[in-house]
C-alpha positions in Angstrom: -0.1 0.0 -0.1 1.4 3.3 -1.0 0.7 6.4 1.1 1.7 10.1 1.2 4.4 11.4 -1.0 5.1 7.8 -2.5 1.8 8.1 -4.1 2.3 11.6 -5.3 5.9 11.0 -6.5 4.6 7.8 -8.5 1.7 9.7 -10.0 4.0 12.7 -10.8 6.6 10.4 -12.5 3.8 9.2 -14.9 2.7 12.7 -16.0 3.8 13.9 -19.5 5.6 17.2 -19.9 2.7 18.9 -21.5 0.5 18.1 -18.3 3.4 19.3 -16.0 3.2 22.6 -17.6 -0.3 23.2 -16.2 1.3 22.8 -12.6 4.0 25.6 -13.1 1.5 28.5 -13.3 2.4 31.3 -10.8 -1.2 32.5 -10.3 -3.5 30.3 -8.1 -6.8 29.2 -9.9 -9.4 31.8 -9.6 -7.1 34.9 -9.6 -8.5 37.9 -11.4 -6.6 38.6 -14.6 -6.6 41.4 -17.3 -6.6 39.0 -20.3 -8.4 35.6 -20.9 -5.9 32.7 -20.5 -3.4 34.7 -18.4 -1.7 32.6 -15.7 1.6 34.4 -15.0 5.0 33.4 -15.7 5.8 29.7 -15.0 7.6 28.8 -11.8 9.4 25.9 -10.4 9.0 22.2 -11.8 5.3 22.1 -10.9 5.6 19.2 -8.5 5.0 21.6 -5.5 1.5 22.4 -6.8 0.5 18.7 -7.5 -1.1 16.3 -5.1 -3.0 13.1 -5.2 -6.7 13.2 -3.6 -8.3 9.9 -2.5 -12.0 10.0 -1.9 -14.9 7.7 -1.3 -17.6 9.1 -3.8 -21.3 8.6 -3.2 -22.6 10.8 -6.0 -21.1 12.0 -9.4 -22.5 14.7 -11.6 -20.9 14.1 -14.8 -21.0 16.8 -17.6 -19.4 16.5 -21.1 -19.4 19.6 -23.2 -19.3 19.4 -27.0 -20.2 21.4 -30.0 -22.0 18.4 -31.4 -24.4 18.3 -28.1 -23.7 18.3 -24.4 -24.4 15.3 -22.4 -24.9 14.9 -18.6 -25.4 12.0 -16.3 -25.7 11.3 -12.6 -24.2 8.2 -10.8 -25.2 7.4 -7.2 -23.6 4.7 -5.1 -26.1 2.2 -3.5 -25.5 -0.8 -1.4 -25.8 -3.0 -4.5 -23.4 -0.8 -6.7 -23.6 2.2 -8.9 -26.9 3.4 -10.4 -26.7 5.9 -13.3 -29.1 7.9 -15.2 -29.0 10.5 -18.1 -29.8 14.1 -17.2 -30.8 17.1 -19.4 -27.5 19.1 -19.5 
């Protein structure tokens, strides 16, 4: 069983360079900016902004946005397993 930084280090090692660039942003998510897409100059290697979250989900609201048509579904965990159904987007 892997815990703590071993899990994070393993997950980080499996990421691609393009994905790592996303974690090198100097501005925290939600920071007001002057121009769309602005994220500040890259900083560090990105590892310091990366973590692994473990959760026990009970409900998932899934939304897929597409020019061909959006799709939405919900999944609810029950004693017998997961139950899903389509929803209007």
